[in-house]
N, C-alpha and C positions, 0 to 999 in steps of 0.2 A: 247912562247913569243908573237906570233901574237894575241892570245886571251887576254893576259895581256894588250897589247896595246889598243885593242878594249875596254876593260873594263875601262881602265884609261881615254880614250877619252870620253866614255859615262858618267863616273862619273863627269868629268869636264863639260860636256854639261848640266847636270841636277843640278849642285850644287847651282845655283841661281834661279832655277825654283820654283814657288810658287804654292802650291796646297791648295785649300780651306779646312779648318778644319770644321768638322761637329759640329754644335751646335743644338742638338735636332734632328730633321728630315729634310731631304732635301725636299723642296716643289716641287710638281710635275711640277710647272711652270718653274722650273730651268733646266729641262732636256727634251729633245726630243729624243735623241739617247743614248743608253747605250751599252757598249761592255762587253762581258764576256770572260775572258781569261781562257781557259780550254784545253790547248794544250799538255797534258801529256798522260798517259796510258788510255786504254779503261775503266777500272774500275773507275778511278778517274773522267773521263768525264761523265760516267753514274751517278755518285754521284751528278753531277751538273744538271741533267735533271729536278729534282724537282724545282730548282731555275728558269730555263727557263720557266717552266709551270706557276709557281706562279707569275712571273713577267707579263707574257702576259695576265693572267687572270685578273690581277689588272689594267694593262695599255695596252689594246689591240691596241691602236692607236700609241703607242710609238714604235720607231724603235729599234730592237735588232740586234747586230752584235756579232757573235760568232767566236772566234779565236781558231781553232782546230789543232791537230796534223795531218799533211798530211797523216801519215800512217793509221789513222783510220777515217779520215774525211768522207769517203763514208758511213760509218755505221751511221753517225749522220746527214747527209745532208738531210734526210727525216723528220727531226724534225720540226713540223709546228710552233714552238714557236721562231724559229730563222729566221730573215728576210734576213740577209746577212751572208754568210759563207766565212771566210778567213782562211788561214792556216799558221802555223809557226812551224818549226822543233826545235825551241829552241836553235839554233846555231848562233854564232856571224856572220858567213858569209852570213846569210840571214836576219840578224837583221834589216838593214837599208831598205831593200826592203819591209820587213813586216811593218816597221814603216811608210813608204810612203803610203802603201795601207790602213793601219789603220787610219792614219791621214786624208785621203780623206773622211772617214766616219764621221768625226767630232763628236766623242762621247763626251757627256757631263760628263758621269760617266763611269769609268772602274771598274768593279768588277774582282779582281784577284781571281778566284775560285780555280784553281789549275794550276799553271804555274811556272816554275823553275826560280830562281834567278841565276846569277845576271842580267838576261835579262828582267824579267817580269815587275818589277816596273819602270825601266827606259823607257821601251816601253810604259807603261801607262802614264808616266809623259810627255814624249816627243811628244806623239800624240796630245797633246793639251787639254786633259780632265781637267775639272774643279775640279772633285773629283776622288780620287783613294781609293778604299775600299778593304781591305784584312783582313781575319780572318782565322787562327791565324797569328799574326805578331809580337809576343813578342820577337822572336829571329831573326827577320829579319833586315839585315844590313840597309835596306832602309826604316825602319819604320817611319822615320821623314817625308817621302814623302807620307805617307798614311793619308787620311782625318780622319780616325777613330783612337782612342787611341790604345795603345798596348793591345792586348788581347791574352791570352794563349789558346792553344788547350784544348777543353773540353774532357778529356780522359774518362769521365764517360758516354759519349753518342757516338752514331754513328757519323762518320765524316760528314755525310750529314747535320747534324744540325748546324755545324759551317758554312757551305755554306749558308744555309737558313737564318742564323742570319744576314748575310750581308744585306739582304733585309729590315731588321728593320730600317735601316737608310733612307729608302724611304717610311717608314710607311706601310710596308707589314709584317704582323705577320703570316708568313707561317709556317705550321707544318707538312704538308703531305710529307712523305719521299719516296713515291712510285716512283720507277725508270721507265723510259719509253724508249722503242725502237720501231721504226716504220718500220716494214719490208716491202720491196717491194714484190708484188706478184711474180715477176720473181725469186726472191731469194728463196722463198718457193717452186716454181715449179721446180727449179733445184734439190732440195733435194727430192721432190716427184718422179722425174724421176729417180734419183739414186736408191731410194728404190724399185721402180717398176722393174728396170732392175736386181735387186738382190733378187727379190721375198721376200722382207721384207713386211710382212702383217700388216694391221691395228691393229690386235690383238696381235702382237708380243710385248714383254716387252723390251723396249730399254733402256739399262743402259750405260751411258756415263762414260768413264774414261778420266779425264783430268790429264795427267801425268806431263806435264811441268808447270813451274811457272816463275814469273819474277826474282826470285833469288833461288839459290840452297837451301837456308835455309828453304824454304817453301815446298820443294818437298818431296814426299814419295819415297820409294825405289822400284826398278824394281822387286825384288823377292817378295815383298809384293803385288804389283799389280797382278803378275802372280798367286800367291796363292789365292788372292781374286777372280780373274777371274775364276779359276778352281772350286772354291766352289759355285760361283753364277751359273755357267753353269750346275751344278748338281742339283740345287734347282728346276728349272722349264725348260722344253724343249722349252718354248716360249721365254726365255730370250736370247737376242742378245746384245752383247757388242760392243759399238761404241767408238773407240779411237778418241779423238778430239785433236785439237791443231793447232799451226801454222806450216808452212813449216820447220822452224828451229827445231821444236820438233819431227820431223820424226825419228831422230836418237834415241829418247827415246822410241817411241812406236813400232818401228820395231821388237826389240827383244821380246817384250811382245806378239805381234801378233804371232811370230814364236813359242814361247814357249807354247802358249795355244793350238795350233794345232787343231783349230776348225773352221768349216765353219759358225759358229755362231758369229764369231768375225770379225769386219770390221774396218780396219785402215783408217780412214778418215782424218788423220793428214795432213794438207797442201793441201787437195784435192780441196777445194772450195775457191773462193774469199770471202772476209770478210763478206759481207752481207749474203751469203748462208751458211757460217760457223755459223753465228748467228742463221739462220733459222734452221739449223741442231740441235742446242742445244734446240731450241724451240719445236722440235719434240720428244725429249727424254721423257721417263717416269721418269728418275732419272739421275742426274749428280753427280758423286763422284769426288771431286776436292779440291785441296789446295786453299789458298786465292790468287786468280789471276783473270784476266779479265773474263774468261768464267763463273766463279761463279756469277759474277754480271750481265752478259748477261742472265744467267738462271733466276736470280731473277727478272730481268725486264720482262722476257717472261713467268713468272709463272711456270717455270719448277722446280719440286722438286729437292733439293740438299742435299748432306751431305758434309759439309765443314770440311777439315782436318787442324787443327791449332796447332801450338806450339809457334813459334816465334811471329807471329801476334796475335792480340787480337780480337776474334770474336765480342766482344762488340762494337768495332770501325768499323768493316768491313763486318761481316756476315750480312745477311738480318735482318733488324729491324722491319719488318712487315711480314705478312703471315708466322709467325714463326713456325707453326705446320708442314709446308712442307719444312722448311729450318733448320733442326737440325744440330748440329756440334759436333765434337769431339775435345776437347782442352786438350793438354798435357802441363805440365810445361817445362820451359826452363831448360836444363841440364848443360849448361856452364855458368860460372860466371867469367868475364862479358860475355854477349852474344855479339858476333861480327856481328850478323845480316847479312847484305849484303855481308860481307867478309867471311862468313861461307863456308868452303869447304867440310865439312862432317856433315850433318844435324842430329846429334845424337839424338836430342830431338824427331824427327819424327819417330824414331825406336820404340817409346813407343806405337804407334798406331798399332793395330793388325787387320788382316782381319776379325776375328770373331767378333770384336767389331763393325765393320761397318755392318756386316750382322745382328747383334743384334739390331743395330740402325734402320735398314730397317724394321725389324719386329715390333719393339716397336712403331715406328711412322706410321706404315702401309703405307709405301711409294710405295709399289708395289701392 
């Protein structure tokens, strides 16, 4: 009930607010500060880094404000294309505090790159921006408060291109989808120290297993990971398996480590802070992963990957560049209708077999 009251109050507060509609392109003289709302998951935030870069390359003297998720802000605070970093957890109890800080930055344009409603558009409107741009927005309750017309998601292209399309309204025709992460030297040094203490050599072949994902529907099965691990360890004595993931995913990797019974398997799940966890992925020779944040971190750091897909569409979220080092395995959905995030048993992922992953490794010469 508390959340409903917040939303009702915000809807009342914005109902008479006027946002400029776009007729052609916004002239550069109309804006000095822009804000990018990108406060969701790591992968979605990485998809926005091409937007940050393209904007700064075109307008190096204009001010950029980035609104990030506090849970992953540290990973992006090194991005040189953002001048001011703010955070918002997307919840009503921090909405007005965030609104106050965003309003102080006086953004002329707010680009809602990836930020959840019902908070995102009211936040953009109430902060005093002249223009609010969001793509896609055809199914958005607040589309009447967007400066651009209703535009649907382009399902034939990677999600990055919908983000870049927003820049067309300020006359930037950007098309480079390259993701960017800027690692601190100390993050890398933490991983190097870990490797040295465990006698992991430079010529070892490091294969990462990302077992967890944002939803169960995207996850592969424990017994499949164990079978894959055993077969990989038999291929080459130089192979070492690195289990990656967040602290919450430790319960998923612990039984895999135990079952493999090898000193060539290292469970690094939850071992490092976020920056060093990213640096760890950057050290791998290969990451095998469902469609989740580490897949996109690997893409940004040019670590080869094999993406495991069924519910998600690799056309929209697997790497759309450097494709020879980012092959994927895609299986059809087995349930009609697909319940996606509400899935409790990811039957479609059972179609992926360990031998198929090993064959993909050989076919693309990933090791």
